[in-house]
ROSEZA-96759 format. One line per field, with one value per atom (N, C-alpha, C): y, x negated, z; residue number from 1. Coordinates in steps of 0.02 Angstrom, whole numbers, plus 50000, padded with zeros to 5 digits. Layout:
N
north Y|...
east X|...
up Z|...
n NUM|...
END
This chain:
281
north 48991|49020|49029|49026|49050|49113|49162|49218|49241|49288|49308|49386|49393|49449|49473|49538|49600|49623|49629|49691|49758|49809|49853|49902|49968|49986|50024|50062|50099|50043|49983|49950|49923|49937|49926|49982|50039|50106|50111|50098|50094|50057|49988|49964|49973|49957|49997|49928|49935|49895|49822|49837|49757|49730|49747|49723|49710|49755|49737|49669|49683|49617|49537|49537|49480|49460|49529|49501|49484|49508|49491|49420|49388|49329|49288|49292|49243|49258|49293|49306|49282|49263|49217|49256|49317|49357|49343|49342|49327|49404|49454|49527|49567|49622|49679|49738|49789|49869|49897|49942|49983|50079|50119|50181|50210|50209|50240|50311|50338|50403|50443|50501|50519|50583|50595|50628|50690|50686|50723|50741|50685|50699|50681|50732|50722|50656|50628|50580|50514|50536|50487|50478|50394|50389|50402|50412|50428|50350|50316|50268|50265|50333|50355|50296|50242|50205|50216|50260|50290|50319|50356|50388|50369|50312|50278|50215|50221|50145|50104|50096|50057|50013|50060|50038|49990|50024|49992|49901|49915|49839|49807|49810|49784|49752|49784|49773|49729|49734|49668|49621|49628|49554|49533|49563|49529|49497|49525|49519|49434|49431|49383|49329|49341|49284|49250|49298|49282|49251|49278|49267|49297|49330|49396|49445|49456|49494|49570|49616|49684|49690|49706|49720|49792|49829|49924|49945|50026|50056|50129|50179|50230|50282|50342|50373|50423|50418|50473|50510|50560|50612|50667|50694|50746|50798|50853|50904|50971|51024|51086|51101|51090|51101|51056|50983|50925|50944|50912|50899|50819|50769|50708|50677|50700|50687|50670|50703|50685|50615|50601|50511|50474|50483|50441|50393|50429|50389|50329|50340|50288|50240|50261|50215|50158|50205|50165|50115|50121|50082|50029|50039|49985|49929|49954|49929|49877|49900|49861|49813|49822|49780|49719|49753|49694|49706|49783|49778|49790|49786|49792|49858|49893|49954|50017|50077|50126|50159|50172|50199|50284|50300|50388|50389|50462|50517|50554|50596|50666|50724|50767|50810|50884|50908|50984|50973|51019|51033|51062|51063|51087|51025|51025|50954|50948|50991|50966|50977|51021|51013|50934|50921|50855|50781|50790|50748|50751|50820|50816|50784|50781|50776|50717|50675|50588|50561|50586|50568|50557|50622|50619|50567|50571|50508|50441|50423|50372|50353|50406|50428|50409|50422|50420|50336|50317|50247|50195|50201|50145|50130|50155|50109|50073|50085|50040|49972|49964|49907|49907|50001|49992|50019|49995|50021|50076|50127|50183|50166|50163|50143|50198|50215|50283|50262|50285|50254|50340|50331|50391|50388|50442|50458|50489|50476|50529|50602|50596|50659|50696|50671|50704|50741|50764|50812|50754|50707|50635|50596|50587|50574|50532|50510|50444|50421|50369|50319|50377|50411|50441|50484|50515|50569|50529|50472|50409|50402|50392|50365|50429|50474|50528|50545|50539|50545|50497|50418|50372|50396|50387|50385|50457|50517|50554|50562|50532|50527|50470|50421|50384|50354|50325|50279|50215|50195|50118|50071|50107|50068|50098|50140|50162|50122|50112|50077|50100|50060|50085|50031|50068|50029|50051|50006|50017|50009|50048|50032|50029|49978|49955|50007|50041|50083|50158|50167|50229|50217|50159|50151|50159|50136|50132|50209|50241|50311|50362|50347|50393|50388|50318|50303|50301|50262|50236|50188|50161|50122|50053|49998|49930|49928|49924|49919|49964|50019|50054|50034|49973|49930|49895|49881|49812|49864|49949|49987|49993|49952|49978|49920|49944|49896|49850|49785|49744|49743|49759|49771|49825|49858|49919|49903|49837|49803|49752|49786|49742|49726|49747|49743|49786|49769|49789|49797|49858|49867|49839|49795|49771|49784|49806|49804|49825|49820|49846|49917|49937|49989|50019|50067|50078|50077|50072|50079|50151|50184|50259|50294|50330|50370|50448|50461|50529|50592|50621|50693|50753|50743|50771|50756|50783|50769|50737|50774|50752|50681|50670|50603|50546|50566|50528|50514|50563|50548|50496|50524|50462|50393|50391|50323|50292|50315|50294|50282|50320|50320|50280|50266|50246|50183|50168|50131|50088|50064|50010|49953|49900|49851|49784|49732|49673|49657|49603|49601|49563|49546|49516|49546|49600|49644|49659|49650|49676|49744|49772|49824|49852|49828|49851|49868|49873|49881|49808|49826|49756|49741|49707|49702|49639|49598|49540|49561|49619|49636|49671|49714|49741|49694|49653|49596|49542|49534|49494|49531|49603|49625|49661|49628|49632|49577|49557|49491|49482|49412|49401|49413|49476|49508|49503|49524|49522|49578|49547|49593|49611|49693|49712|49745|49714|49724|49790|49840|49903|49911|49898|49901|49928|49988|50005|50022|50017|50006|50024|50093|50107|50045|50057|50034|49944|49932|49839|49841|49859|49843|49858|49918|49913|49858|49838|49802|49725|49709|49639|49632|49684|49703|49679|49712|49717|49649|49599|49554|49511|49495|49474|49502|49577|49605|49598|49599|49579|49510|49456|49392|49384|49416|49442|49460|49520|49551|49489|49454|49405|49343|49322|49267|49283|49341|49373|49374|49413|49426|49345|49291|49234|49202|49200|49165|49207|49276|49313|49295|49278|49263|49192|49165|49078|49079|49125|49109|49130|49181|49221|49176|49149|49094|49034|49021|48959|48989|49039|49067|49080|49085|49113|49031|48970|48910|48891|48907|48863|48906|48976|49007|48980|48951|48923|48841|48830|48764|48709|48678|48654|48625|48617|48565|48609
east 49727|49789|49799|49848|49882|49875|49858|49873|49938|49960|50025|50023|50059|50066|50138|50136|50190|50177|50239|50228|50241|50193|50207|50237|50294|50338|50303|50254|50200|50211|50175|50154|50219|50287|50328|50389|50374|50413|50485|50491|50532|50584|50572|50632|50643|50716|50751|50747|50749|50748|50781|50850|50876|50846|50846|50796|50732|50675|50632|50608|50665|50666|50676|50735|50736|50662|50647|50589|50540|50516|50473|50477|50529|50550|50525|50557|50539|50465|50435|50352|50321|50354|50301|50288|50308|50283|50324|50284|50308|50341|50334|50357|50363|50416|50418|50396|50373|50344|50393|50447|50479|50458|50490|50489|50544|50575|50646|50615|50562|50563|50557|50589|50585|50545|50492|50435|50441|50495|50512|50449|50412|50344|50401|50364|50375|50384|50449|50467|50478|50487|50487|50562|50575|50646|50650|50744|50749|50777|50758|50756|50790|50804|50826|50909|50869|50914|50978|50941|50983|51054|51043|51085|51132|51091|51115|51148|51214|51229|51250|51274|51286|51210|51150|51107|51070|51101|51051|51069|51167|51189|51165|51160|51125|51053|51020|50954|50957|51007|51005|51042|51079|51098|51033|50999|50935|50896|50882|50833|50848|50939|50969|50960|50973|50964|50922|50852|50778|50730|50771|50712|50667|50662|50592|50590|50552|50544|50504|50517|50499|50459|50380|50315|50316|50330|50337|50374|50375|50404|50358|50378|50311|50368|50329|50270|50291|50275|50290|50212|50225|50183|50167|50096|50096|50073|50102|50110|50129|50106|50118|50192|50232|50295|50339|50309|50338|50394|50424|50482|50480|50448|50440|50514|50551|50624|50667|50643|50682|50648|50597|50579|50639|50686|50711|50763|50794|50840|50806|50738|50711|50682|50662|50635|50704|50768|50827|50833|50819|50808|50767|50714|50658|50668|50698|50716|50773|50831|50895|50876|50810|50795|50746|50711|50676|50601|50592|50517|50473|50411|50380|50331|50305|50262|50292|50256|50271|50208|50207|50141|50141|50086|50066|50008|50006|49940|49952|49883|49888|49865|49905|49893|49894|49861|49865|49791|49750|49693|49682|49751|49751|49742|49678|49675|49717|49724|49762|49829|49856|49935|49955|49888|49904|49899|49845|49842|49932|49951|50008|50081|50075|50119|50128|50074|50052|50074|50070|50083|50153|50175|50255|50288|50258|50286|50286|50223|50223|50275|50280|50320|50391|50428|50486|50511|50445|50454|50446|50407|50400|50493|50530|50619|50631|50615|50616|50574|50534|50474|50448|50439|50391|50306|50269|50195|50197|50145|50110|50038|50049|49987|49961|49905|49867|49829|49839|49790|49779|49706|49680|49673|49663|49688|49622|49601|49543|49585|49626|49664|49675|49693|49739|49677|49681|49651|49623|49652|49613|49592|49547|49505|49458|49440|49402|49402|49367|49386|49358|49308|49290|49343|49391|49431|49511|49513|49555|49550|49488|49455|49463|49471|49475|49531|49577|49647|49673|49666|49683|49656|49601|49564|49573|49621|49643|49700|49735|49804|49812|49767|49792|49873|49898|49960|49957|49975|49969|50001|50051|50083|50053|49997|49958|49908|49879|49838|49814|49766|49734|49751|49755|49776|49737|49701|49637|49663|49662|49677|49592|49600|49526|49496|49546|49542|49509|49549|49537|49464|49462|49397|49327|49340|49286|49279|49321|49332|49301|49308|49282|49211|49171|49100|49100|49125|49142|49071|49044|49010|49038|49031|49049|49019|48991|48966|49016|49034|49079|49155|49168|49221|49233|49157|49151|49159|49172|49172|49253|49283|49365|49393|49427|49468|49504|49497|49517|49612|49628|49696|49729|49686|49721|49749|49701|49707|49781|49838|49881|49931|49887|49892|49832|49837|49791|49806|49803|49825|49766|49773|49716|49757|49687|49694|49606|49607|49529|49549|49488|49484|49441|49413|49358|49281|49232|49186|49182|49172|49152|49196|49184|49231|49233|49303|49323|49284|49260|49249|49298|49357|49400|49480|49519|49566|49629|49628|49678|49683|49607|49597|49602|49574|49590|49659|49676|49767|49786|49769|49803|49796|49726|49706|49743|49740|49769|49845|49887|49953|49967|49933|49947|49906|49857|49788|49733|49774|49721|49730|49686|49669|49675|49692|49702|49615|49630|49569|49526|49467|49403|49392|49422|49410|49340|49305|49228|49224|49165|49176|49193|49232|49267|49267|49301|49288|49263|49212|49190|49228|49285|49344|49314|49283|49276|49244|49193|49149|49180|49241|49285|49330|49349|49394|49371|49300|49262|49253|49259|49258|49320|49375|49451|49470|49509|49538|49580|49611|49659|49730|49741|49816|49857|49889|49951|49926|49918|49894|49951|49953|50000|49968|50005|49964|50005|49967|49980|49923|49966|49922|49963|49966|50010|49974|49997|49964|50030|50033|50105|50099|50041|50034|50035|50012|50026|50085|50119|50179|50237|50228|50278|50261|50204|50171|50206|50184|50212|50283|50329|50387|50355|50409|50399|50376|50423|50423|50352|50346|50283|50210|50216|50174|50150|50221|50199|50179|50210|50181|50091|50064|49997|49958|49988|49956|49943|49987|50001|49941|49957|49906|49831|49817|49759|49719|49756|49735|49734|49783|49758|49695|49693|49634|49561|49572|49504|49476|49537|49525|49500|49534|49519|49440|49423|49350|49297|49340|49296|49289|49337|49335|49283|49293|49241|49171|49157|49097|49063|49117|49077|49070|49104|49086|49031|49012|48949|48883|48907|48857|48842|48879|48867|48856|48853|48847|48756|48772|48685|48653|48715|48674|48652
up 50317|50319|50252|50227|50156|50140|50094|50072|50056|50080|50067|50041|49995|49948|49935|49933|49910|49862|49825|49765|49781|49772|49812|49758|49772|49721|49674|49681|49634|49558|49579|49533|49460|49500|49461|49468|49462|49489|49447|49388|49350|49372|49420|49440|49520|49513|49586|49623|49697|49755|49738|49730|49683|49643|49596|49521|49559|49580|49592|49639|49705|49731|49712|49656|49610|49578|49552|49505|49536|49601|49647|49662|49700|49686|49640|49583|49529|49493|49526|49505|49542|49618|49665|49708|49737|49782|49843|49927|49992|50007|50000|50030|49952|49987|49937|49971|49947|49966|49934|49978|49936|49944|49906|49922|49921|49991|50000|50014|50012|50041|49966|49958|49892|49885|49850|49860|49794|49752|49712|49658|49634|49598|49526|49486|49414|49383|49347|49326|49379|49446|49506|49498|49494|49524|49592|49597|49671|49708|49752|49776|49851|49871|49937|49967|49973|50013|50064|50106|50149|50127|50079|50055|49992|49962|49903|49941|49969|49996|49975|49905|49842|49835|49823|49809|49873|49929|49995|50002|49989|49993|49952|49867|49836|49852|49874|49903|49962|49994|50063|50034|49980|49958|49904|49877|49839|49895|49955|49998|50036|50038|50076|50018|49954|49902|49886|49902|49871|49946|49993|50058|50066|50020|50020|50085|50116|50163|50139|50195|50171|50212|50177|50213|50236|50191|50214|50165|50196|50153|50158|50103|50080|50061|50076|50101|50149|50209|50244|50245|50214|50200|50265|50273|50322|50267|50275|50240|50268|50239|50290|50277|50325|50337|50348|50362|50364|50429|50414|50494|50499|50538|50536|50542|50584|50588|50522|50480|50384|50386|50412|50416|50422|50488|50520|50466|50436|50391|50360|50323|50306|50358|50406|50458|50491|50492|50493|50446|50381|50313|50326|50340|50349|50410|50454|50515|50509|50473|50446|50404|50338|50300|50334|50398|50420|50421|50389|50383|50466|50414|50485|50492|50426|50442|50392|50422|50380|50360|50278|50263|50268|50290|50286|50272|50253|50226|50233|50241|50258|50207|50189|50137|50164|50229|50241|50290|50279|50285|50351|50389|50463|50499|50532|50570|50629|50673|50737|50723|50666|50644|50611|50571|50539|50595|50664|50703|50753|50746|50789|50756|50699|50662|50643|50640|50620|50703|50755|50790|50816|50790|50808|50757|50688|50661|50689|50720|50763|50823|50857|50903|50883|50827|50782|50774|50754|50719|50770|50834|50896|50911|50922|50938|50872|50812|50761|50752|50801|50780|50736|50714|50637|50662|50634|50643|50590|50605|50549|50530|50471|50442|50383|50424|50386|50328|50250|50215|50195|50191|50160|50077|50055|49967|49945|49884|49868|49831|49834|49802|49874|49934|49967|50035|50081|50124|50163|50189|50233|50168|50141|50081|50094|50147|50163|50221|50235|50307|50352|50364|50420|50436|50406|50399|50418|50395|50433|50506|50523|50589|50633|50616|50655|50674|50626|50647|50707|50681|50722|50799|50804|50874|50907|50885|50895|50922|50875|50897|50955|50955|51022|51010|50969|50966|50949|51001|51004|50952|50895|50843|50777|50794|50727|50700|50633|50606|50550|50499|50445|50389|50341|50270|50230|50198|50164|50101|50031|49961|49947|49918|49878|49828|49775|49737|49771|49812|49874|49897|49926|49952|49924|49861|49798|49795|49781|49755|49813|49871|49924|49935|49910|49914|49984|50025|50095|50083|50153|50158|50195|50144|50178|50243|50268|50356|50392|50363|50411|50430|50386|50390|50463|50478|50537|50586|50610|50660|50672|50642|50628|50698|50737|50780|50728|50742|50705|50714|50742|50770|50717|50690|50660|50582|50562|50495|50502|50457|50454|50378|50341|50260|50232|50173|50126|50045|50012|49945|49901|49848|49792|49750|49689|49635|49604|49544|49526|49478|49456|49417|49396|49339|49313|49374|49367|49414|49423|49360|49353|49393|49438|49488|49442|49418|49372|49424|49395|49413|49414|49387|49390|49428|49470|49525|49480|49410|49356|49343|49302|49289|49340|49410|49466|49486|49477|49486|49439|49382|49317|49328|49343|49349|49418|49457|49526|49527|49466|49474|49400|49346|49301|49249|49286|49237|49307|49337|49381|49344|49369|49339|49362|49327|49355|49403|49464|49497|49439|49473|49417|49355|49337|49262|49275|49213|49225|49216|49267|49274|49304|49360|49408|49475|49543|49602|49600|49674|49705|49756|49752|49786|49834|49835|49867|49922|49913|49982|50024|50004|50053|50078|50059|50080|50139|50118|50173|50234|50240|50311|50345|50305|50336|50369|50402|50431|50395|50382|50329|50331|50310|50323|50239|50250|50197|50148|50063|50029|49974|49976|49945|49871|49823|49748|49726|49739|49704|49637|49577|49542|49460|49463|49421|49353|49295|49225|49174|49158|49120|49058|49001|48947|48959|49009|49005|49054|49083|49098|49045|49007|48950|48889|48875|48835|48853|48919|48940|48978|48995|49035|49119|49141|49214|49251|49244|49268|49254|49186|49159|49198|49188|49223|49289|49326|49406|49411|49383|49394|49368|49312|49308|49352|49385|49440|49506|49508|49560|49553|49491|49461|49473|49435|49435|49509|49548|49613|49664|49645|49682|49654|49604|49550|49588|49573|49594|49690|49729|49784|49800|49754|49754|49746|49694|49679|49727|49738|49810|49866|49882|49938|49918|49864|49839|49854|49819|49829|49914|49944|49992|50042|50022|50052|50013|49954|49932|49953|49993|50011|50085|50122|50181|50175|50114|50120|50141|50182|50189|50109|50065|50007|49951
n 1|1|1|2|2|2|3|3|3|4|4|4|5|5|5|6|6|6|7|7|7|8|8|8|9|9|9|10|10|10|11|11|11|12|12|12|13|13|13|14|14|14|15|15|15|16|16|16|17|17|17|18|18|18|19|19|19|20|20|20|21|21|21|22|22|22|23|23|23|24|24|24|25|25|25|26|26|26|27|27|27|28|28|28|29|29|29|30|30|30|31|31|31|32|32|32|33|33|33|34|34|34|35|35|35|36|36|36|37|37|37|38|38|38|39|39|39|40|40|40|41|41|41|42|42|42|43|43|43|44|44|44|45|45|45|46|46|46|47|47|47|48|48|48|49|49|49|50|50|50|51|51|51|52|52|52|53|53|53|54|54|54|55|55|55|56|56|56|57|57|57|58|58|58|59|59|59|60|60|60|61|61|61|62|62|62|63|63|63|64|64|64|65|65|65|66|66|66|67|67|67|68|68|68|69|69|69|70|70|70|71|71|71|72|72|72|73|73|73|74|74|74|75|75|75|76|76|76|77|77|77|78|78|78|79|79|79|80|80|80|81|81|81|82|82|82|83|83|83|84|84|84|85|85|85|86|86|86|87|87|87|88|88|88|89|89|89|90|90|90|91|91|91|92|92|92|93|93|93|94|94|94|95|95|95|96|96|96|97|97|97|98|98|98|99|99|99|100|100|100|101|101|101|102|102|102|103|103|103|104|104|104|105|105|105|106|106|106|107|107|107|108|108|108|109|109|109|110|110|110|111|111|111|112|112|112|113|113|113|114|114|114|115|115|115|116|116|116|117|117|117|118|118|118|119|119|119|120|120|120|121|121|121|122|122|122|123|123|123|124|124|124|125|125|125|126|126|126|127|127|127|128|128|128|129|129|129|130|130|130|131|131|131|132|132|132|133|133|133|134|134|134|135|135|135|136|136|136|137|137|137|138|138|138|139|139|139|140|140|140|141|141|141|142|142|142|143|143|143|144|144|144|145|145|145|146|146|146|147|147|147|148|148|148|149|149|149|150|150|150|151|151|151|152|152|152|153|153|153|154|154|154|155|155|155|156|156|156|157|157|157|158|158|158|159|159|159|160|160|160|161|161|161|162|162|162|163|163|163|164|164|164|165|165|165|166|166|166|167|167|167|168|168|168|169|169|169|170|170|170|171|171|171|172|172|172|173|173|173|174|174|174|175|175|175|176|176|176|177|177|177|178|178|178|179|179|179|180|180|180|181|181|181|182|182|182|183|183|183|184|184|184|185|185|185|186|186|186|187|187|187|188|188|188|189|189|189|190|190|190|191|191|191|192|192|192|193|193|193|194|194|194|195|195|195|196|196|196|197|197|197|198|198|198|199|199|199|200|200|200|201|201|201|202|202|202|203|203|203|204|204|204|205|205|205|206|206|206|207|207|207|208|208|208|209|209|209|210|210|210|211|211|211|212|212|212|213|213|213|214|214|214|215|215|215|216|216|216|217|217|217|218|218|218|219|219|219|220|220|220|221|221|221|222|222|222|223|223|223|224|224|224|225|225|225|226|226|226|227|227|227|228|228|228|229|229|229|230|230|230|231|231|231|232|232|232|233|233|233|234|234|234|235|235|235|236|236|236|237|237|237|238|238|238|239|239|239|240|240|240|241|241|241|242|242|242|243|243|243|244|244|244|245|245|245|246|246|246|247|247|247|248|248|248|249|249|249|250|250|250|251|251|251|252|252|252|253|253|253|254|254|254|255|255|255|256|256|256|257|257|257|258|258|258|259|259|259|260|260|260|261|261|261|262|262|262|263|263|263|264|264|264|265|265|265|266|266|266|267|267|267|268|268|268|269|269|269|270|270|270|271|271|271|272|272|272|273|273|273|274|274|274|275|275|275|276|276|276|277|277|277|278|278|278|279|279|279|280|280|280|281|281|281
END
């Protein structure tokens, strides 16, 4: 089976969805992953396609012209006071663009409340044919694999799954063998990148690196991506690899192209290594 790759929006966040789609196509991606849910973070562009009808038309045209598919949208956060119905317009956008998944994460310490709101997001997504993929994030309330599995097992939603970001998995200090206990059907796509091996001790530095200084796969001293990937079924890889300095130096298209090529090269070396390990000669 051939590996499939999506360009995650955080990698080229300054590019609006139409521009990003054409860029991803020229760079050789199979999918795009949009952020049509505006979170109001400092300096974050607003790509609410449900409200920006012109941008929505341009995005549909770009996807039609390129033949690229929408892998997922983000980010349906669970936080204190959230109204999951507020995510309905973005779900409609995802369905209209042929999207498959919506990414979610938990930013409240109220366990029962978080599980109830996550389950509600899943219920709202079902009529659109969307799955809801829960991501644990080292700076969020649900910050490791155990926390994410607790939500998923308790919510018991048939369209819920687990989205592993290899950066976050490394930062959470989870054990590789724990991935073997995750139901295989919960894995639908995976975030790939690398980053410094040393885990930051401050939330500020953790946040800075995860938002603006991740590395290409295979860079020396980074995350052991291979042994994470080996324990997960072959699924689409979404390259979430923001690096502000490199993107500005190279330009977004060349940066996206190098993200893809280095990932392909890394996975190819990994595959060859696995074949050699199983060879009788």
